[in-house]
C-alpha positions in Angstrom: 26.9 30.9 -8.5 26.4 27.9 -10.7 28.9 25.8 -8.6 27.3 26.9 -5.3 25.9 24.5 -2.9 22.9 26.8 -2.3 22.0 30.5 -2.2 21.3 31.4 1.5 19.6 34.7 2.5 20.6 35.6 6.2 18.2 38.1 7.9 19.5 39.5 11.1 19.6 43.0 12.8 23.1 42.2 13.9 24.3 40.8 10.7 27.5 42.8 11.0 28.5 40.7 14.0 28.0 37.5 12.1 31.0 38.0 9.4 32.8 34.8 10.9 29.7 32.7 10.3 29.2 33.9 6.7 32.8 33.4 5.9 32.7 29.9 7.1 29.6 29.2 5.1 31.2 30.7 1.8 34.2 28.5 2.4 32.0 25.6 2.5 30.7 26.5 -0.9 27.4 28.5 -0.2 26.6 31.8 -1.7 25.3 34.3 1.1 23.1 37.3 0.7 22.4 39.5 3.9 19.6 41.7 5.1 19.5 43.9 8.5 15.7 43.7 9.1 12.5 41.7 8.1 11.3 44.4 5.4 14.6 44.2 3.6 14.8 40.5 3.7 11.1 40.1 2.3 12.0 42.5 -0.5 15.1 40.6 -1.4 13.2 37.2 -1.3 10.8 38.5 -3.9 13.9 39.6 -6.2 15.8 36.3 -5.8 15.0 32.6 -5.9 17.0 31.7 -2.5 17.4 28.2 -1.7 17.3 28.9 2.2 16.6 31.6 4.7 18.4 32.1 8.0 16.1 34.0 10.2 16.6 35.7 13.5 13.5 36.1 15.7 14.5 39.0 18.0 14.5 42.1 15.5 13.3 45.6 16.1 10.1 46.6 14.1 9.0 43.3 12.1 10.2 40.3 14.3 11.1 36.8 13.1 7.5 35.4 13.3 6.0 38.2 11.3 8.7 38.1 8.7 8.2 34.2 8.4 4.7 34.7 7.7 5.3 37.2 5.0 8.0 35.0 3.4 5.7 32.0 3.2 2.9 34.1 1.6 5.3 34.7 -1.1 6.7 31.2 -1.4 5.2 28.6 0.9 7.9 25.9 0.2 10.8 28.2 1.0 12.8 26.5 3.7 13.7 28.6 6.8 15.8 28.2 9.7 15.0 30.4 12.8 17.6 31.5 15.2 16.8 33.0 18.5 18.1 33.9 21.9 15.1 32.7 23.9 14.0 29.1 24.7 10.2 29.8 25.3 8.2 26.9 24.1 5.3 29.1 23.0 8.0 30.6 20.5 8.8 27.1 19.3 5.3 26.2 18.9 4.5 29.4 16.9 7.7 28.8 14.7 6.9 25.2 14.1 3.4 26.0 13.2 4.9 28.6 10.9 6.7 25.7 8.9 10.2 26.2 9.9 12.7 23.4 9.1 15.0 23.8 12.1 15.1 26.0 15.3 18.5 27.0 16.6 19.1 28.6 20.1 21.9 31.3 20.4 24.8 31.4 20.7 25.5 29.2 17.7 28.9 28.5 16.4 29.7 28.5 12.5 29.7 24.6 12.5 26.2 24.5 14.1 24.8 26.7 11.2 26.8 24.8 8.5 25.4 21.6 9.8 21.8 23.0 9.9 22.2 24.3 6.3 23.7 21.1 5.0 20.9 18.8 6.6 18.1 21.3 5.2 19.4 21.6 1.6 21.1 18.3 1.1 19.2 15.8 3.2 17.2 14.4 0.3 20.2 14.1 -1.9 22.2 12.4 0.8 19.4 10.1 1.6 19.1 9.2 -2.2 22.7 8.5 -2.4 22.5 6.2 0.7 19.5 4.5 -0.6 21.3 3.9 -4.0 24.2 2.4 -2.2 22.2 0.3 0.2 19.8 -0.9 -2.6 22.7 -2.0 -4.8 24.1 -4.1 -2.0 20.6 -5.6 -1.4 20.0 -6.4 -5.0 23.0 -8.9 -4.7 21.5 -10.4 -1.6 18.2 -10.9 -2.9 19.5 -12.3 -6.1 21.5 -14.8 -4.3 18.5 -15.6 -2.0 16.6 -16.8 -5.0 19.1 -19.6 -5.4 18.1 -21.0 -1.9 15.4 -23.4 -1.2 12.8 -21.0 0.0 9.8 -22.0 2.0 6.6 -19.8 2.3 8.1 -17.9 5.1 11.1 -17.1 3.3 9.1 -15.7 0.4 7.0 -13.4 2.5 10.1 -12.1 4.0 11.8 -11.5 0.5 8.6 -10.0 -0.9 8.6 -7.7 2.3 12.1 -6.4 1.5 11.2 -5.7 -2.1 7.9 -3.8 -0.9 10.1 -1.8 1.6 12.4 -0.7 -1.4 9.4 0.2 -3.7 8.0 2.4 -0.8 11.6 4.0 -0.2 11.8 4.8 -3.9 8.5 6.5 -3.9 10.2 9.1 -1.7 13.5 9.1 -3.6 12.3 9.0 -7.2 15.7 10.6 -8.6 17.8 7.6 -7.7 17.2 6.0 -11.3 16.9 2.6 -9.7 13.1 2.1 -9.9 13.4 0.3 -13.2 16.1 -2.2 -11.8 13.9 -2.7 -8.8 11.0 -3.5 -11.3 13.1 -6.0 -13.1 14.2 -7.7 -9.9 10.5 -7.9 -8.8 9.8 -9.6 -12.3 12.7 -12.2 -11.8 11.4 -12.9 -8.2 7.9 -13.4 -9.5 9.2 -16.0 -12.1 11.0 -18.0 -9.4 7.7 -17.6 -7.1 5.8 -19.2 -9.8 7.9 -22.3 -9.8 7.6 -22.3 -6.0 3.8 -22.3 -6.2 3.7 -25.0 -9.0 5.8 -27.2 -6.8 4.0 -26.9 -3.6 0.5 -25.6 -4.0 -1.1 -29.0 -4.5 0.4 -30.5 -1.6 -0.7 -27.5 0.6 -4.3 -28.6 -0.2 -4.0 -32.0 1.1 -2.6 -31.3 4.5 -3.0 -28.8 7.4 0.9 -28.6 7.8 0.8 -25.7 5.4 1.2 -21.9 5.1 -2.0 -20.0 6.3 -4.4 -19.9 3.2 -7.6 -18.0 2.6 -9.8 -20.7 4.3 -7.7 -20.2 7.5 -8.3 -16.6 8.3 -11.2 -17.1 10.6 -9.9 -20.0 12.5 -6.3 -18.7 13.0 -7.3 -15.1 13.8 -10.9 -14.6 14.4 -11.9 -17.5 16.4 -9.1 -17.1 19.1 -10.0 -13.7 19.8 -13.6 -14.6 20.1 -12.8 -17.4 22.4 -11.1 -14.9 24.7 -14.3 -12.7 24.8 -13.1 -10.0 22.6 -15.2 -8.3 19.9 -13.8 -8.6 16.5 -14.1 -6.8 13.3 -13.1 -8.8 10.3 -12.3 -6.1 7.7 -11.5 -7.6 4.1 -10.4 -4.9 1.8 -10.7 -6.5 -1.4 -7.6 -6.5 -3.7 -5.4 -4.8 -1.1 -1.8 -5.7 -1.6 1.1 -5.7 1.1 2.5 -2.5 -0.3 -0.8 -0.8 0.0 -1.1 -1.8 3.6 2.6 -0.8 4.5 1.8 2.7 2.8 -1.1 3.3 5.1 0.4 2.0 8.3 1.3 5.2 9.4 -2.5 6.3 9.2 -3.4 3.4 11.6 -0.6 3.3 14.2 -1.8 6.2 16.2 -5.0 4.1 17.0 -3.7 0.6 16.8 -0.9 -1.7 18.0 -0.3 -3.6 14.8 1.0 -7.2 14.4 1.6 -8.0 10.8 1.2 -11.4 9.3 0.4 -12.9 5.9 -1.8 -15.6 4.2 -1.5 -17.2 0.8 -4.6 -16.5 -1.5 -6.1 -19.6 -3.1 -6.2 -20.0 -6.8 -7.5 -18.4 -8.9 -6.8 -15.2 -7.0 -10.3 -13.8 -7.5 -13.4 -13.1 -5.4 -15.4 -16.4 -6.2 -12.6 -18.4 -4.8 -10.5 -16.6 -2.4 -12.8 -14.1 -0.9 -15.7 -16.6 -0.6 -13.2 -19.0 1.0 -12.5 -16.5 3.7 -16.1 -16.3 4.7 -17.1 -19.9 4.3 -13.8 -21.5 5.5 -14.1 -24.1 2.7 -12.1 -24.9 -0.4 -14.1 -23.9 -3.6 -15.0 -27.5 -4.4 -16.5 -27.9 -0.8 -18.2 -24.6 -1.1 -20.2 -25.2 -4.2 -21.4 -28.7 -2.9 -22.6 -27.1 0.2 -24.0 -24.1 -1.4 -25.3 -25.0 -4.9 -26.6 -21.5 -5.6 -23.0 -20.3 -5.3 -22.0 -23.0 -7.8 -24.6 -21.9 -10.3 -23.5 -18.1 -10.1 -19.9 -19.3 -10.8 -20.9 -21.6 -13.6 -23.0 -19.0 -15.3 -20.2 -16.4 -14.9 -22.7 -14.2 -13.0 -22.1 -10.5 -12.6 -22.2 -10.9 -8.7 -20.4 -14.0 -7.2 -20.4 -13.1 -3.6 -24.1 -12.8 -2.7 -23.9 -15.4 0.3 -20.9 -14.0 2.4 -23.3 -13.1 5.3 -24.6 -16.7 5.3 -21.1 -18.0 4.9 -19.6 -16.4 8.0 -22.6 -17.3 10.2 -22.3 -20.9 9.2 -18.6 -21.0 9.6 -18.9 -19.6 13.0 -21.7 -22.1 13.9 -19.2 -25.0 12.8 -16.6 -23.5 15.2 -18.9 -23.6 18.1 -19.4 -19.8 18.0 -23.1 -19.8 16.8 -24.1 -17.8 19.7 -22.1 -14.7 18.8 -23.9 -11.7 17.5 -22.8 -11.0 13.8 -23.2 -8.0 11.5 -22.2 -8.4 7.9 -21.9 -5.2 5.7 -20.4 -4.8 2.1 -19.5 -1.4 1.0 -18.8 -0.6 -2.5 -19.6 3.1 -2.8 -18.7 6.4 -0.8 -22.4 7.0 0.0 -22.8 3.6 1.5 -19.7 4.1 3.6 -20.8 7.4 4.9 -24.1 5.8 5.9 -22.3 3.0 7.7 -20.0 5.7 9.6 -23.2 7.4 10.8 -24.7 4.3 12.1 -21.4 2.8 13.7 -22.7 3.3 17.2 -25.6 0.8 16.5 -23.0 -2.0 15.7 -20.7 -1.4 18.9 -22.5 -4.2 20.9 -22.0 -6.9 18.0 -19.5 -9.6 18.8 -18.4 -9.7 15.3 -18.4 -7.1 12.4 -17.8 -8.6 9.1 -16.9 -5.8 6.7 -16.0 -5.9 2.9 -14.8 -2.7 1.4 -14.3 -2.6 -2.3 -12.5 0.8 -3.0 -9.2 -0.8 -3.8 -10.6 -3.5 -6.1 -12.7 -0.9 -7.9 -9.8 1.6 -8.4 -7.9 -1.3 -10.1 -10.6 -2.3 -12.5 -11.7 1.3 -13.3 -8.2 2.4 -14.0 -8.2 0.3 -17.0 -11.6 1.9 -18.3 -11.2 5.6 -17.5 -8.3 7.7 -18.9 -8.4 10.1 -15.9 -7.6 7.1 -13.7 -5.1 5.8 -15.9 -3.1 9.1 -15.4 -3.7 9.0 -11.6 -2.8 5.4 -11.2 -0.1 4.8 -14.0 2.0 2.4 -12.0 2.5 0.8 -8.6 3.7 4.0 -7.0 0.6 6.0 -8.3 -1.6 2.9 -7.0 -0.1 3.3 -3.5 -0.6 7.1 -3.5 -4.2 6.7 -4.4 -4.9 4.1 -1.8 -3.2 6.2 1.0 -5.1 9.4 -0.2 -8.3 7.5 -0.2 -8.0 6.0 3.5 -6.6 9.3 4.8 -9.9 11.1 3.6 -12.5 8.2 3.9 -15.2 7.1 6.1 -13.2 4.0 6.9 -10.5 5.8 8.9 -13.3 7.2 11.1 -14.9 3.9 11.5 -11.5 2.3 12.6 -10.9 5.0 15.1 -14.3 4.2 16.7 -13.5 0.5 16.8 -10.2 1.4 18.4 -12.2 3.4 21.0 -14.4 0.5 21.6 -11.8 -2.2 22.1 -12.5 -4.2 19.0 -9.7 -6.2 17.7 -9.6 -5.6 13.9 -8.3 -8.2 11.6 -7.6 -6.3 8.4 -6.9 -8.4 5.3 -7.7 -9.0 1.8 -8.7 -11.9 -0.4 -6.0 -11.2 -3.1 -3.8 -8.6 -4.6 -3.2 -7.6 -8.1 -0.4 -7.0 -10.6 0.2 -4.6 -13.3 0.0 -6.9 -16.6 2.4 -6.2 -19.5 2.5 -9.2 -21.8 -0.5 -10.5 -23.7 -0.9 -14.2 -24.2 -3.0 -15.8 -26.9 -5.8 -18.1 -25.6 -8.0 -20.5 -27.6 -11.4 -21.3 -26.1 -14.8 -22.1 -27.0 -17.6 -19.6 -26.5 -18.7 -21.1 -23.0 -15.2 -20.1 -21.4 -15.3 -17.6 -18.6 -14.4 -14.0 -19.2 -11.4 -13.4 -16.9 -8.2 -11.7 -18.0 -5.8 -13.4 -15.6 -7.8 -16.9 -15.3 -10.4 -18.9 -17.3 -12.3 -21.9 -16.9 -14.4 -23.9 -19.5 -13.8 -26.5 -22.4 -11.1 -26.6 -25.0 -8.9 -24.0 -23.2 -5.4 -23.9 -24.8 -2.3 -21.7 -24.2 1.3 -22.4 -23.8 2.5 -23.8 -20.4 5.3 -21.3 -20.0 2.6 -18.5 -19.9 0.0 -20.2 -17.7 -0.9 -23.0 -15.2 -3.0 -25.4 -17.2 -5.1 -27.4 -14.9 -6.9 -30.4 -16.8 -8.0 -32.0 -13.5 -9.6 -29.3 -11.1 -10.0 -31.9 -8.3 -6.3 -31.7 -7.6 -6.6 -28.0 -7.1 -9.8 -28.3 -5.1 -11.6 -26.3 -7.7 -15.3 -26.8 -8.8 -16.1 -28.8 -12.0 -18.3 -27.0 -14.4 -19.5 -29.1 -17.4 -17.9 -31.7 -19.4 -14.1 -31.7 -20.0 -13.6 -29.0 -17.4 -10.3 -27.2 -17.3 -8.7 -23.8 -15.9 -5.9 -21.8 -17.0 -4.3 -19.4 -14.7 -1.8 -16.7 -15.7 1.6 -16.6 -14.7 4.1 -13.7 -14.1 2.6 -10.4 -15.5 0.7 -12.2 -18.5 -3.0 -11.5 -19.5 -5.0 -13.5 -21.7 -6.5 -12.2 -25.2 -8.3 -13.9 -28.1 -6.6 -14.0 -31.6 -9.6 -12.2 -33.1 -9.8 -9.5 -30.6 -6.1 -9.0 -29.9 -5.9 -5.2 -30.5 -9.2 -4.5 -28.4 -7.7 -6.4 -25.3 -4.2 -4.9 -25.6 -5.4 -1.3 -25.8 -7.8 -1.9 -22.8 -5.7 -4.0 -20.5 -1.9 -3.5 -21.1 -0.4 -1.8 -17.9 -3.7 -2.1 -16.1 -4.0 -3.9 -12.7 -5.6 -7.4 -12.8 -5.9 -10.4 -10.6 -6.7 -14.0 -10.9 -3.1 -15.3 -11.6 0.0 -16.3 -9.8 2.4 -13.6 -8.5 3.7 -12.5 -5.2 1.5 -9.4 -5.4 -1.6 -11.5 -5.9 -1.0 -14.4 -3.6 1.1 -13.0 -0.6 -1.6 -11.0 1.2 -1.2 -9.1 4.4 -3.1 -9.9 7.7 -2.9 -7.2 10.3 -4.0 -7.9 13.8 -4.8 -4.6 15.1 -5.7 -3.8 18.6 -6.5 -0.5 20.2 -3.8 1.5 21.8 -6.1 1.8 24.9 -7.1 -1.8 25.1 
């Protein structure tokens, strides 16, 4: 039986009439066992580890559905193909509810049975083989694409292709190609850094540029408001494109979704990119208009986004939308989210709901601090799984359903993503330097240019100037900063953790989903 394609138990009260079918399956390489009634089939299933059950519905005594129930009690994951003479829909519903793999209507020929068995037992293997073949071809195409002169749209398209393969390999983990895909993403990120270094400064000088963080409200929110639509601007802090694609299936029953992107401002962190979304200003403009925000950033305050409500109200006024009713809500804990869900009806008459949800960001940061989360979120696949599980069971999905029912246009985006950091980079700095792992600002910052973008003139990057001799360093690729006298402490805490603030596709190429209710 070691060379068998699978051990199948066939339960049918007329099993003696099925000899041609059984011989055909055996010729195809399957091992067959037989039972003439449900009770004998259940007894055999307890004694043997079958790969598949073929089950007749119409049997005297214990029928197929009753047999199915007992089989599943003993081993819920056991695949079952039901075969019946009747086409009654109620029977199909009962069988499907009872977790069958396929439903075949008699008469069936040997080839039909063979195809059903092959699909059930070998589908994943065949799909893995196809995925392996397709990716190896795609690998060459992506590698060749890197040698082209890519623009921002090209990079978004290439990044999406990589994300799709990440999600596909989440399902087909046995292909062995996950590490090759990781290496290819690393190579792409290396080229992406060069792309940003060559173009970012120019984008800040012109409106002929890709969509940046400051453009979210004018490009997506304002047009909807101008048309009289109610809008929810939903900023899920630290949400990446792979996170959004992994949760799209949960949102599509309620929304028609158009997917776009924006490029996060540098540094890819809350004080810069998220505040830019709400105020619609570059960071240097922001701290001039809102000096208290500048003071918080200068002092590396524990809270660097206290003024977002005022930011969004002021931005809408500048756009001629000062008459719109606005409700802003930041949600950082489950209890707060549940309270918001319970009061959601109170907000349905608002013109603009501005929501900030911090779960994905908290998950990234806490995973570097708690051993249990390190095990749950050891890599990108685990991170995607955790985000999807959270949304599926969260207050937020209920809120989104409600918004869909009430004809809100939901603009779902993020301020930045994150990257799993691998390589520690030594930095020298004086005591006044900020505490970031992927970016720092202050005096006397020093590191190697191959590891970080070194900004000696913050004005060129539209960044605030804090103190004399101001400079910024922003990590490239998957680097993270450590100090020579605390190297081991930082390595232990941060290696393989998810961080943001630097330059990578995952951090800078941020999804924007324009979601309209299916009944709108």
